[in-house]
Residue frames relative to the residue before (quaternion, step in Angstrom):
aa qw qx qy qz dx dy dz
M 1.0000 0.0000 0.0000 0.0000 0.00 0.00 0.00
S 0.2913 -0.7480 0.5699 0.1755 3.55 -1.23 0.39
Y 0.1838 -0.7773 0.5982 0.0650 3.54 -1.16 0.80
G 0.1363 -0.7722 0.6168 0.0681 3.50 -0.74 1.12
L 0.1569 -0.7925 0.5843 0.0773 3.57 -0.87 0.92
Y 0.0581 -0.7995 0.5978 0.0083 3.56 -1.11 0.67
D 0.1856 -0.7729 0.6027 0.0705 3.55 -0.83 1.13
G 0.2939 -0.8054 0.4937 0.1455 3.57 -0.12 1.33
D 0.6285 0.5496 -0.3421 0.4312 3.57 1.10 -0.64
M 0.6788 0.5004 -0.2835 0.4565 3.53 0.92 -0.95
M 0.7017 0.4842 -0.2734 0.4455 3.55 1.01 -0.82
Y 0.7840 0.3354 -0.1630 0.4962 3.61 0.91 -0.89
Y 0.7297 0.2673 -0.1876 0.6007 3.60 1.30 -0.29
P 0.1231 -0.8625 0.4823 0.0913 3.60 0.49 1.10
K 0.6665 0.4789 -0.3208 0.4728 3.61 1.19 -0.33
V 0.4701 0.6321 -0.4610 0.4084 3.59 1.28 0.00
P 0.2651 -0.8353 0.4597 0.1440 3.62 -0.40 1.13
F 0.6406 0.6162 -0.3154 0.3324 3.61 1.12 -0.44
F 0.4407 -0.6357 0.5735 0.2699 3.51 -1.13 0.82
N 0.4098 -0.6785 0.5448 0.2738 3.57 -1.28 0.30
L 0.4141 -0.7575 0.4524 0.2238 3.53 -0.48 1.20
E 0.6620 0.5231 -0.3084 0.4393 3.57 0.93 -0.85
L 0.6430 0.5049 -0.3223 0.4772 3.57 1.00 -0.74
M 0.6506 0.5096 -0.3208 0.4627 3.60 1.00 -0.75
K 0.6489 0.4876 -0.3179 0.4900 3.61 1.05 -0.68
I 0.6422 0.5199 -0.3327 0.4545 3.59 0.89 -0.88
A 0.6469 0.5247 -0.3160 0.4542 3.59 0.95 -0.91
S 0.6765 0.4978 -0.2922 0.4573 3.54 0.88 -0.97
Y 0.6582 0.5342 -0.3107 0.4300 3.60 0.94 -0.88
Y 0.7482 0.4050 -0.2365 0.4692 3.56 0.81 -0.96
K 0.5699 0.5658 -0.3880 0.4522 3.57 1.14 -0.42
K 0.6346 0.5291 -0.3213 0.4628 3.54 1.06 -0.74
K 0.6817 0.4456 -0.2777 0.5094 3.56 1.23 -0.47
K 0.5097 -0.6893 0.3771 0.3505 3.55 1.38 0.33
E 0.4120 0.6816 -0.4967 0.3450 3.59 1.11 0.61
I 0.5188 -0.5995 0.5086 0.3358 3.52 -1.32 0.39
V 0.0404 0.7974 -0.5974 0.0753 3.60 -0.72 1.11
V 0.0539 0.8003 -0.5910 0.0858 3.57 -0.74 1.09
L 0.2870 -0.7104 0.6147 0.1876 3.57 -1.02 0.90
N 0.2393 -0.8240 0.5072 0.0810 3.55 -0.54 1.22
E 0.4210 -0.6678 0.5542 0.2639 3.53 -1.28 0.61
K 0.7676 0.2656 -0.1458 0.5648 3.59 1.23 -0.41
Y 0.5346 -0.6118 0.4869 0.3207 3.54 -1.28 0.52
R 0.1953 0.8120 -0.5130 0.1987 3.58 -0.08 1.34
P 0.0337 -0.8526 0.5215 0.0101 3.61 0.54 1.12
N 0.6050 0.6024 -0.3454 0.3897 3.58 1.14 -0.65
M 0.6654 0.5232 -0.3053 0.4363 3.64 1.20 -0.28
Y 0.7560 0.3534 -0.1719 0.5234 3.60 1.28 -0.18
S 0.5807 -0.5500 0.4600 0.3856 3.55 -1.28 0.37
H 0.7769 0.0769 -0.0076 0.6249 3.59 1.04 -0.93
F 0.0824 -0.7766 0.6233 0.0409 3.54 -1.09 0.77
I 0.1245 -0.8204 0.5580 0.0001 3.58 -0.61 1.19
V 0.1001 -0.7946 0.5986 0.0180 3.54 -0.68 1.14
R 0.0153 -0.7780 0.6280 0.0122 3.58 -0.90 0.94
Q 0.0953 0.7847 -0.6051 0.0950 3.55 -0.94 0.92
D 0.1963 -0.8071 0.5498 0.0880 3.57 -0.83 1.02
Y 0.7162 0.4136 -0.2472 0.5049 3.58 1.07 -0.64
P 0.7262 -0.4695 0.2528 0.4340 3.62 -1.17 0.49
I 0.4651 -0.6964 0.4871 0.2480 3.54 -1.05 0.90
R 0.1522 -0.8144 0.5580 0.0474 3.58 -0.71 1.09
V 0.7452 0.3200 -0.1992 0.5501 3.60 1.21 -0.16
K 0.4086 -0.6749 0.5515 0.2708 3.54 -1.30 0.33
Y 0.3063 -0.7689 0.5369 0.1637 3.55 -0.60 1.15
P 0.4235 -0.6842 0.5206 0.2854 3.67 -0.74 0.93
P 0.4689 -0.7036 0.4585 0.2735 3.61 -0.93 0.83
Y 0.0463 0.7445 -0.6649 0.0382 3.51 -1.17 0.90
N 0.5416 -0.6557 0.4170 0.3208 3.56 -0.99 0.74
N 0.7066 0.4631 -0.2635 0.4656 3.62 1.15 -0.53
V 0.5493 0.6335 -0.3952 0.3752 3.66 1.21 0.14
Q 0.1090 -0.7665 0.6313 0.0453 3.52 -1.06 0.92
F 0.1878 -0.8018 0.5625 0.0739 3.59 -0.67 1.12
G 0.1437 0.7925 -0.5861 0.0880 3.54 -1.10 0.61
G 0.5161 0.6301 -0.4759 0.3319 3.58 -1.27 0.30
R 0.7474 -0.4384 0.2803 0.4130 3.54 -1.31 0.31
A 0.6348 0.5496 -0.3235 0.4362 3.58 1.04 -0.78
F 0.7469 0.3854 -0.2078 0.5005 3.60 1.18 -0.53
D 0.7540 0.4414 -0.2289 0.4291 3.58 1.06 -0.65
G 0.5494 -0.6753 0.3686 0.3260 3.55 1.28 0.33
G 0.6856 -0.5066 0.2807 0.4411 3.58 1.18 0.52
K 0.6661 0.4272 -0.3149 0.5241 3.59 1.25 0.04
Y 0.4228 -0.7505 0.4455 0.2439 3.54 -0.50 1.24
Q 0.1880 -0.7583 0.6166 0.0971 3.52 -0.98 0.95
P 0.3453 -0.7927 0.4567 0.2094 3.63 -0.23 1.21
L 0.4899 -0.6042 0.5432 0.3158 3.50 -1.28 0.54
P 0.6708 -0.4186 0.3587 0.4961 3.62 -1.18 0.05
L 0.6018 -0.6323 0.3426 0.3473 3.57 -0.91 0.88
E 0.6230 0.5423 -0.3492 0.4425 3.56 1.06 -0.64
I 0.6590 0.4633 -0.3134 0.5028 3.60 1.16 -0.53
E 0.6085 0.5538 -0.3532 0.4452 3.59 1.02 -0.74
A 0.7143 0.4525 -0.2455 0.4740 3.59 1.01 -0.81
T 0.5139 0.6468 -0.4127 0.3838 3.59 1.27 0.13
R 0.4589 -0.6556 0.5231 0.2930 3.55 -1.06 0.73
P 0.4463 -0.7340 0.4425 0.2572 3.61 -0.67 1.08
D 0.3631 -0.7074 0.5711 0.2040 3.54 -1.25 0.69
R 0.2181 -0.8106 0.5324 0.1095 3.55 -0.20 1.27
G 0.5569 0.6610 -0.3655 0.3455 3.58 1.18 -0.48
I 0.5555 0.6250 -0.4115 0.3625 3.62 1.11 -0.42
Y 0.6778 0.4945 -0.2907 0.4599 3.60 1.25 -0.41
D 0.3647 0.7664 -0.4767 0.2289 3.61 1.20 0.01
F 0.6376 0.5524 -0.3356 0.4192 3.57 1.01 -0.81
F 0.6106 0.5967 -0.3557 0.3803 3.61 1.11 -0.61
L 0.5045 0.6755 -0.4211 0.3344 3.61 1.17 -0.45
K 0.6677 0.5216 -0.3155 0.4273 3.61 0.94 -0.79
R 0.6428 0.5190 -0.3326 0.4547 3.60 1.21 -0.31
I 0.5780 0.6195 -0.3690 0.3820 3.62 1.22 -0.31
D 0.1259 -0.8566 0.5001 0.0158 3.57 -0.63 1.10
N 0.7587 0.2694 -0.2177 0.5517 3.58 1.24 0.29
N 0.6654 -0.5580 0.3457 0.3555 3.51 -1.24 0.54
V 0.6201 0.5550 -0.3551 0.4260 3.59 1.02 -0.74
N 0.7042 0.4470 -0.2695 0.4813 3.57 0.82 -0.97
R 0.6113 0.5354 -0.3510 0.4653 3.58 1.09 -0.64
S 0.6493 0.5010 -0.3204 0.4741 3.61 1.00 -0.73
N 0.6203 0.5306 -0.3337 0.4714 3.58 1.05 -0.74
F 0.6447 0.5346 -0.3109 0.4494 3.55 0.96 -0.91
N 0.6916 0.4725 -0.2794 0.4694 3.59 0.84 -1.01
N 0.6128 0.5386 -0.3552 0.4563 3.61 1.00 -0.68
Q 0.6866 0.4745 -0.2944 0.4656 3.59 0.96 -0.78
K 0.6132 0.5524 -0.3525 0.4411 3.56 1.08 -0.58
R 0.7269 0.4346 -0.2230 0.4828 3.56 1.12 -0.74
A 0.6688 0.5356 -0.2868 0.4285 3.58 1.21 -0.43
E 0.5141 -0.5611 0.5371 0.3639 3.54 -1.39 0.22
H 0.1612 -0.7489 0.6337 0.1072 3.57 -1.19 0.65
V 0.1043 0.8203 -0.5448 0.1395 3.59 -0.56 1.16
R 0.2475 -0.6883 0.6468 0.2157 3.51 -1.42 0.14
L 0.3714 -0.7646 0.4867 0.2015 3.57 -0.70 1.09
S 0.8143 0.1345 -0.0158 0.5645 3.57 1.01 -0.85
L 0.3256 -0.7390 0.5526 0.2060 3.55 -1.10 0.71
D 0.7373 0.3819 -0.2265 0.5091 3.55 1.17 -0.55
G 0.5216 -0.6679 0.4053 0.3429 3.61 1.28 0.03
K 0.7249 0.4153 -0.2306 0.4988 3.58 1.24 0.03
T 0.8108 0.1668 -0.0562 0.5582 3.60 0.95 -0.90
I 0.5590 -0.6016 0.4477 0.3540 3.58 -1.18 0.52
W 0.4689 -0.6901 0.4882 0.2560 3.56 -0.85 1.07
K 0.4900 -0.7084 0.4383 0.2567 3.56 -0.77 1.12
D 0.7388 0.3564 -0.2204 0.5278 3.61 1.11 -0.53
F 0.1549 0.8427 -0.4996 0.1276 3.57 1.18 0.55
D 0.6995 0.5155 -0.2890 0.4017 3.57 0.82 -0.99
K 0.5425 0.6319 -0.4093 0.3727 3.63 1.14 -0.29
Q 0.6279 0.5524 -0.3413 0.4292 3.59 1.19 -0.37
L 0.5793 0.6360 -0.3610 0.3600 3.59 1.21 -0.58
I 0.3865 -0.7526 0.4957 0.1961 3.52 -0.96 0.91
N 0.7805 -0.1789 0.1437 0.5815 3.60 0.80 -0.98
S 0.5159 -0.6434 0.4715 0.3124 3.56 -1.30 0.05
N 0.6422 0.5013 -0.3330 0.4747 3.59 1.12 0.54
S 0.3431 0.7556 -0.4880 0.2708 3.57 1.13 0.59
K 0.3900 -0.7144 0.5300 0.2380 3.55 -1.17 0.53
G 0.8282 -0.0369 -0.0365 0.5580 3.50 0.44 1.27
I 0.2117 -0.7633 0.5971 0.1269 3.56 -1.30 0.23
I 0.1738 -0.7892 0.5855 0.0643 3.57 -0.93 0.97
F 0.2080 -0.7776 0.5833 0.1088 3.58 -0.73 1.07
H 0.2548 -0.7895 0.5478 0.1079 3.56 -0.97 0.97
D 0.3606 0.7298 -0.5027 0.2909 3.61 1.18 0.36
Y 0.5743 -0.6239 0.4086 0.3375 3.57 -1.07 0.75
N 0.7911 -0.1062 0.0518 0.6002 3.65 1.10 -0.54
L 0.2995 -0.7756 0.5353 0.1490 3.55 -0.32 1.29
G 0.5975 0.6233 -0.3565 0.3569 3.60 1.11 -0.60
V 0.7327 0.4092 -0.2540 0.4809 3.59 1.11 -0.39
I 0.5346 0.6011 -0.4110 0.4290 3.60 1.31 0.12
N 0.4715 -0.7176 0.4420 0.2596 3.51 -0.64 1.15
G 0.8535 0.1258 -0.1127 0.4930 3.59 -0.75 1.06
A 0.3500 0.7831 -0.4695 0.2095 3.58 1.27 0.13
K 0.6876 0.5054 -0.3159 0.4148 3.59 0.74 -0.96
D 0.6841 0.4674 -0.2941 0.4765 3.60 0.85 -0.90
F 0.6232 0.5373 -0.3449 0.4515 3.60 1.01 -0.75
I 0.6704 0.5010 -0.3010 0.4572 3.58 0.92 -0.89
K 0.6142 0.5484 -0.3498 0.4468 3.60 1.01 -0.79
E 0.6985 0.4488 -0.2744 0.4852 3.58 0.96 -0.79
L 0.6529 0.5447 -0.3150 0.4218 3.58 1.09 -0.64
L 0.6203 0.6154 -0.3545 0.3329 3.60 0.86 -0.93
P 0.6804 0.4686 -0.3264 0.4592 3.68 0.86 -0.74
L 0.6252 0.5384 -0.3366 0.4538 3.57 1.21 -0.42
I 0.5943 0.5665 -0.3515 0.4499 3.58 1.24 -0.47
N 0.7772 -0.1196 0.0983 0.6099 3.56 1.02 -0.82
E 0.4344 -0.7300 0.4659 0.2477 3.56 -0.77 0.99
K 0.6172 0.5192 -0.3632 0.4666 3.62 1.17 -0.26
P 0.4774 -0.7073 0.4406 0.2786 3.62 -0.65 1.05
S 0.6205 0.5657 -0.3490 0.4161 3.59 1.08 -0.71
Y 0.7300 0.3972 -0.2381 0.5027 3.59 1.15 -0.45
Q 0.5085 0.6127 -0.4411 0.4140 3.59 1.23 0.18
Q 0.2319 0.8113 -0.4865 0.2266 3.52 0.64 1.22
L 0.2677 -0.7749 0.5583 0.1269 3.57 -1.06 0.83
G 0.0136 -0.7630 0.6462 0.0085 3.53 -1.09 0.86
M 0.0808 -0.7841 0.6135 0.0467 3.55 -1.28 0.34
K 0.4569 -0.7036 0.4733 0.2686 3.57 -0.95 0.84
F 0.7847 0.2017 -0.1076 0.5761 3.55 1.09 -0.73
P 0.5988 -0.5826 0.3835 0.3937 3.64 -1.02 0.63
T 0.3599 -0.6641 0.6053 0.2513 3.52 -1.21 0.63
V 0.2154 -0.8219 0.5225 0.0713 3.53 -0.45 1.29
L 0.0225 -0.8278 0.5571 -0.0632 3.56 -0.71 1.16
D 0.3429 -0.7450 0.5440 0.1771 3.54 -1.18 0.65
K 0.7440 0.3938 -0.2034 0.5001 3.59 1.08 -0.73
E 0.5005 -0.6861 0.4435 0.2865 3.54 -0.89 0.99
E 0.6344 0.5412 -0.3450 0.4309 3.59 0.98 -0.76
E 0.6446 0.5044 -0.3173 0.4789 3.59 1.04 -0.78
F 0.6112 0.5673 -0.3329 0.4402 3.51 1.08 -0.78
V 0.6689 0.4839 -0.3025 0.4763 3.60 0.86 -0.90
D 0.6349 0.5424 -0.3247 0.4441 3.58 1.01 -0.81
W 0.6643 0.4815 -0.3010 0.4861 3.60 1.00 -0.82
L 0.6245 0.5472 -0.3435 0.4387 3.59 1.04 -0.67
S 0.6294 0.5806 -0.3468 0.3827 3.62 1.08 -0.54
F 0.4922 0.6351 -0.4461 0.3943 3.59 1.24 -0.11
K 0.4850 -0.6156 0.5262 0.3299 3.55 -1.20 0.55
H 0.3214 -0.7945 0.4887 0.1634 3.60 -0.57 1.16
L 0.3875 -0.6827 0.5677 0.2480 3.55 -1.13 0.70
G 0.7821 -0.3086 0.1617 0.5167 3.58 0.14 1.31
N 0.7811 -0.2678 0.2417 0.5096 3.57 -0.89 -1.00
L 0.5628 0.6345 -0.3827 0.3664 3.59 1.25 -0.09
Y 0.5768 0.5457 -0.3576 0.4916 3.54 0.90 0.97
S 0.1617 0.8048 -0.5590 0.1166 3.62 -0.80 0.91
L 0.1431 -0.7715 0.6184 0.0438 3.52 -1.12 0.83
Q 0.1242 -0.7575 0.6328 0.1010 3.54 -1.23 0.52
L 0.1350 -0.7721 0.6188 0.0518 3.54 -0.87 1.06
N 0.3415 -0.7810 0.4940 0.1711 3.56 -0.75 1.07
K 0.7124 0.2557 -0.2905 0.5854 3.55 0.96 0.95
Y 0.5053 -0.6340 0.4657 0.3547 3.56 -1.14 0.40
P 0.5496 -0.6535 0.3862 0.3489 3.65 -0.74 0.97
S 0.3055 -0.7524 0.5658 0.1430 3.51 -1.05 0.91
K 0.6969 -0.4907 0.3182 0.4151 3.58 -1.25 0.25
L 0.4886 0.6669 -0.4317 0.3609 3.60 1.25 -0.20
I 0.7942 0.2589 -0.1415 0.5313 3.59 1.09 -0.61
Y 0.2972 0.7695 -0.5208 0.2198 3.62 1.18 0.32
D 0.6935 0.5036 -0.2903 0.4256 3.59 0.76 -1.03
P 0.7024 0.4283 -0.3143 0.4738 3.64 0.70 -0.82
L 0.6049 0.5413 -0.3633 0.4573 3.61 1.10 -0.60
E 0.6639 0.4972 -0.3137 0.4622 3.59 0.93 -0.87
E 0.6303 0.5357 -0.3350 0.4512 3.57 1.00 -0.77
L 0.6712 0.4817 -0.2960 0.4794 3.57 0.96 -0.87
N 0.6516 0.5381 -0.3097 0.4359 3.54 0.97 -0.93
N 0.6480 0.5303 -0.3289 0.4367 3.60 1.05 -0.68
Q 0.5924 0.5927 -0.3509 0.4179 3.59 1.24 -0.38
S 0.8114 -0.0439 0.0795 0.5774 3.59 1.02 -0.73
I 0.5265 -0.6476 0.4537 0.3124 3.57 -1.01 0.80
Y 0.6970 0.5022 -0.2572 0.4425 3.57 1.21 -0.61
T 0.4893 0.7258 -0.4116 0.2536 3.57 1.20 -0.49
I 0.7941 0.3040 -0.1690 0.4984 3.56 0.71 -1.01
T 0.6050 0.5974 -0.3734 0.3710 3.60 1.09 -0.55
Q 0.6698 0.4862 -0.3060 0.4705 3.61 1.21 -0.26
T 0.5569 0.5517 -0.3994 0.4753 3.55 1.13 0.79
I 0.0976 -0.7712 0.6233 0.0849 3.53 -1.27 0.46
V 0.2402 -0.7703 0.5783 0.1206 3.56 -1.19 0.54
D 0.2516 -0.7623 0.5823 0.1283 3.54 -0.89 1.01
I 0.1870 -0.8363 0.5061 0.0975 3.60 -0.18 1.25
S 0.6094 0.5568 -0.3719 0.4246 3.57 1.22 -0.04
K 0.5958 0.5867 -0.3489 0.4232 3.60 1.29 0.10
E 0.6686 0.5725 -0.2886 0.3769 3.55 1.14 -0.68
Y 0.8125 0.2060 -0.0691 0.5410 3.60 1.05 -0.74
D 0.4405 -0.5766 0.5689 0.3871 3.53 -1.29 0.15
Y 0.7239 -0.5084 0.2579 0.3886 3.55 -1.20 0.52
D 0.6774 0.5017 -0.2999 0.4466 3.57 0.86 -1.00
T 0.6595 0.4940 -0.3078 0.4756 3.58 0.99 -0.80
F 0.6235 0.5694 -0.3358 0.4174 3.52 1.02 -0.83
I 0.7568 0.4071 -0.2356 0.4539 3.62 0.77 -1.00
T 0.6723 0.4507 -0.3176 0.4941 3.62 1.21 -0.04
T 0.8353 0.0860 -0.0259 0.5424 3.62 0.39 -1.18
G 0.6007 0.6168 -0.3632 0.3561 3.59 1.02 -0.76
I 0.7148 0.4484 -0.2732 0.4620 3.56 0.78 -1.01
V 0.5712 0.5593 -0.3798 0.4655 3.61 1.17 -0.42
E 0.6595 0.4997 -0.2976 0.4762 3.56 0.93 -0.92
I 0.6665 0.5085 -0.3033 0.4530 3.57 0.90 -0.92
Y 0.6484 0.5115 -0.3365 0.4524 3.61 0.90 -0.82
K 0.6372 0.5253 -0.3271 0.4594 3.60 0.96 -0.81
R 0.6737 0.4921 -0.3007 0.4621 3.57 0.96 -0.84
I 0.5916 0.5593 -0.3553 0.4594 3.53 1.10 -0.73
Q 0.6944 0.4623 -0.2768 0.4768 3.59 0.86 -0.95
D 0.6263 0.5299 -0.3556 0.4478 3.63 0.92 -0.76
L 0.7101 0.4501 -0.2729 0.4677 3.59 0.92 -0.86
R 0.5834 0.5562 -0.3716 0.4606 3.60 1.14 -0.56
M 0.6207 0.5447 -0.3391 0.4506 3.58 1.02 -0.78
R 0.7029 0.4239 -0.2345 0.5208 3.56 1.21 -0.58
A 0.4356 -0.7132 0.4406 0.3278 3.60 1.33 0.12
I 0.4441 0.6655 -0.4708 0.3717 3.59 1.06 0.80
V 0.2448 -0.7990 0.5401 0.0999 3.56 -0.72 1.11
F 0.0762 0.7682 -0.6338 0.0485 3.55 -0.92 0.96
P 0.2354 -0.7891 0.5525 0.1292 3.57 -0.09 1.25
L 0.3615 -0.7446 0.5282 0.1895 3.55 -1.05 0.79
I 0.0185 0.7259 -0.6838 -0.0720 3.52 -1.27 0.52
F 0.0038 0.7842 -0.6205 0.0056 3.55 -1.27 0.27
D 0.5010 -0.6132 0.5229 0.3155 3.48 -1.34 0.50
R 0.4017 -0.7341 0.4880 0.2482 3.60 -0.49 1.17
D 0.6431 0.5309 -0.3429 0.4325 3.63 1.03 -0.58
F 0.5023 0.6442 -0.4211 0.3941 3.60 1.29 -0.18
F 0.7069 0.4693 -0.2627 0.4593 3.58 1.06 -0.71
I 0.3320 -0.7502 0.5487 0.1608 3.51 -0.68 1.21
D 0.7622 0.3025 -0.1436 0.5541 3.57 1.03 -0.90
K 0.4897 -0.6743 0.4702 0.2905 3.55 -0.86 0.99
E 0.6130 0.5829 -0.3493 0.4030 3.57 1.05 -0.75
W 0.6721 0.4667 -0.3009 0.4899 3.57 1.00 -0.75
L 0.5776 0.5453 -0.3722 0.4801 3.58 1.14 -0.52
D 0.6328 0.5272 -0.3318 0.4599 3.61 0.99 -0.77
V 0.6196 0.5375 -0.3243 0.4711 3.57 1.07 -0.82
A 0.6788 0.4955 -0.2899 0.4579 3.56 0.87 -0.97
E 0.6501 0.5096 -0.3243 0.4610 3.61 1.02 -0.74
L 0.6216 0.5314 -0.3401 0.4643 3.57 1.07 -0.65
L 0.6491 0.4949 -0.3066 0.4896 3.55 1.01 -0.86
Q 0.5995 0.5658 -0.3468 0.4474 3.58 1.07 -0.69
I 0.6573 0.4904 -0.2913 0.4925 3.58 0.96 -0.91
Y 0.6432 0.5358 -0.3153 0.4469 3.56 0.95 -0.91
C 0.6628 0.4933 -0.3068 0.4724 3.61 0.92 -0.87
H 0.6927 0.4890 -0.2929 0.4418 3.57 0.82 -0.96
S 0.5786 0.6123 -0.3810 0.3811 3.60 1.08 -0.64
L 0.5804 0.6067 -0.3789 0.3892 3.59 1.09 -0.64
S 0.6073 0.5583 -0.3518 0.4424 3.58 1.08 -0.73
N 0.6652 0.5105 -0.2862 0.4636 3.53 1.00 -0.92
Q 0.6537 0.5198 -0.3050 0.4577 3.54 1.02 -0.84
I 0.6387 0.5092 -0.3218 0.4788 3.59 1.02 -0.79
S 0.6395 0.5328 -0.3281 0.4466 3.58 0.98 -0.82
R 0.7135 0.4488 -0.2528 0.4750 3.58 0.98 -0.86
H 0.8050 0.1469 -0.0350 0.5737 3.57 1.09 -0.80
P 0.0886 -0.8374 0.5378 0.0412 3.62 0.46 1.16
E 0.5839 0.5850 -0.3777 0.4173 3.60 1.19 -0.49
Y 0.5835 0.5826 -0.3683 0.4295 3.58 1.18 -0.49
K 0.5896 0.5948 -0.3513 0.4186 3.53 1.11 -0.77
K 0.6736 0.5074 -0.2814 0.4578 3.51 0.94 -0.98
E 0.7545 0.3973 -0.1961 0.4841 3.54 0.98 -0.91
K 0.3556 -0.7526 0.4805 0.2762 3.60 1.37 -0.04
M 0.2812 0.8074 -0.4730 0.2127 3.58 0.83 0.97
F 0.5065 0.6687 -0.4257 0.3393 3.62 1.17 0.14
T 0.2754 0.7415 -0.5525 0.2628 3.57 0.54 1.18
D 0.2433 0.7491 -0.5683 0.2383 3.54 -0.64 1.13
T 0.3431 -0.6738 0.5837 0.2958 3.56 -1.26 0.10
L 0.6251 -0.5299 0.3980 0.4124 3.57 -1.22 0.38
F 0.6150 0.5562 -0.3450 0.4398 3.60 1.01 -0.75
K 0.6877 0.4613 -0.2971 0.4754 3.63 0.85 -0.91
F 0.6052 0.5582 -0.3480 0.4482 3.55 1.09 -0.71
V 0.6839 0.4807 -0.2758 0.4745 3.60 0.86 -1.01
K 0.6578 0.5284 -0.3100 0.4382 3.56 0.91 -0.95
R 0.7011 0.4756 -0.2753 0.4543 3.52 0.91 -0.96
N 0.7915 0.3876 -0.1799 0.4369 3.58 0.86 -0.94
T 0.6547 0.4467 -0.3346 0.5098 3.59 1.25 0.09
R 0.4260 0.7257 -0.4469 0.3035 3.57 1.27 -0.03
K 0.7833 0.0778 -0.0287 0.6161 3.55 1.09 -0.88
R 0.4615 -0.7108 0.4652 0.2556 3.55 -1.05 0.73
I 0.5141 0.6363 -0.4356 0.3756 3.61 1.19 0.37
F 0.5646 0.6133 -0.3981 0.3829 3.59 1.19 -0.20
P 0.3664 -0.8011 0.4346 0.1875 3.63 -0.54 1.12
V 0.5816 0.6467 -0.3680 0.3288 3.60 1.19 -0.41
I 0.8105 0.2799 -0.1052 0.5036 3.56 0.80 -1.01
D 0.2358 -0.8093 0.5315 0.0829 3.53 -0.80 1.09
I 0.5958 0.5751 -0.3547 0.4342 3.62 1.26 -0.12
E 0.4437 -0.6870 0.5072 0.2719 3.59 -0.83 0.97
R 0.6632 -0.5459 0.3593 0.3648 3.49 -1.26 0.64
Q 0.6403 0.5353 -0.3210 0.4477 3.59 0.98 -0.81
K 0.6405 0.5171 -0.3131 0.4736 3.55 1.06 -0.81
C 0.6303 0.5190 -0.3387 0.4676 3.59 1.00 -0.75
L 0.6365 0.5265 -0.3287 0.4579 3.60 0.96 -0.79
E 0.6479 0.5118 -0.3120 0.4701 3.57 1.02 -0.78
I 0.6305 0.5224 -0.3297 0.4700 3.57 1.06 -0.71
F 0.6583 0.5064 -0.3069 0.4648 3.55 0.94 -0.89
D 0.6407 0.5151 -0.3218 0.4697 3.59 0.98 -0.84
F 0.6479 0.5120 -0.3260 0.4602 3.60 0.95 -0.80
V 0.6621 0.4993 -0.3124 0.4634 3.59 0.90 -0.86
R 0.6251 0.5534 -0.3298 0.4408 3.55 1.01 -0.79
S 0.7183 0.4345 -0.2580 0.4783 3.59 1.00 -0.79
Q 0.7568 0.4088 -0.2083 0.4655 3.60 1.11 -0.59
N 0.7941 0.0220 0.0280 0.6068 3.60 1.09 -0.67
Y 0.1579 -0.8449 0.5046 0.0817 3.54 0.24 1.30
E 0.5786 0.5790 -0.3823 0.4287 3.61 1.07 -0.48
L 0.6601 0.4776 -0.2989 0.4968 3.57 0.99 -0.87
F 0.6102 0.5591 -0.3525 0.4369 3.61 1.01 -0.84
K 0.6749 0.4892 -0.3081 0.4585 3.61 0.85 -0.88
L 0.6314 0.5320 -0.3370 0.4525 3.59 1.03 -0.75
F 0.5880 0.5803 -0.3688 0.4261 3.61 1.06 -0.70
Y 0.7423 0.4043 -0.2131 0.4900 3.57 1.09 -0.72
E 0.7976 0.3686 -0.1360 0.4576 3.59 1.03 -0.76
Y 0.7523 0.4607 -0.2498 0.3992 3.60 0.80 -0.95
I 0.0904 -0.8099 0.5789 0.0264 3.61 -0.73 1.04
G 0.6592 -0.5061 0.3132 0.4595 3.56 1.25 0.04
E 0.2682 -0.7432 0.5926 0.1565 3.55 -1.29 0.50
K 0.4951 -0.6913 0.4469 0.2780 3.52 -0.78 1.02
N 0.7686 0.3444 -0.1791 0.5085 3.57 1.01 -0.77
G 0.5582 -0.6455 0.3549 0.3817 3.56 1.30 0.45
């Protein structure tokens, strides 16, 4: 029999850098049974006895129906992992099926991500999303890999994950420089202390991301700054969900004031924390507009650091939101900000009428070095 494989994420999201662990295991399993196995660049079920589609990110296309197609992945299972048969789960993945993809890579960042994945172990820590799988070690290929990438939907909710990984990394490679951690999906955390602890892992290039469900407070400014000074990538691979920390009424009165102050405090330290939020959290479109402006403002720091890395060392990112908007909406050639000048003025007028304390901060507050 023949097995055609199809990675929907790689084909429709060409900038998505991650291999699909399940496809690599399926390929390895059936190759050992002397079956024909091919990872396809196109959706071609009619050419194989079986055609397996895996996709983790949102589906943007409609797959034509065929009787021999099997769908799987986060995009189909509603966010709860559906394990493969145990004999396939325990198979060591075949990273070689992605070799053809190298020719599609057109920039150095994606090429580096590809090469890091080729050299790393690819594993799943848990089958139920809660506990460490007892046969976890059967997935490992050798003890000389340059890093390990976990494909669990959220390592943060797996009991004992962090301590287990700390003990595992030296077993993957005896050289500390190769004891690197990557993850396909963000590790989502609620506690700031846990967040700092996860940040202390050596990151596998850009293949590492954390999500904190609150904006960092001054309690962890110092350890964040210490970690950030070690590498330009350390903090930029994190995101913060500001719609998790407060109820809506608190958010639009005192919460957003606190968040804006923290944004400025961290900008003064050249620490980047991109914002995300649930759009449905916002009852009023005007406050959603405010949040989107802050989102752009936070993201702009990454671009500034990229253009002026010397500023990071000198901690020169001191500005007010008003000056940022005024400077970057003057001409439409600036790539950072997507909101027109008139829209920004409307946002400022809205904030002035609804939360004057926040409005004043937009004009005056540049952050405090000591929090």
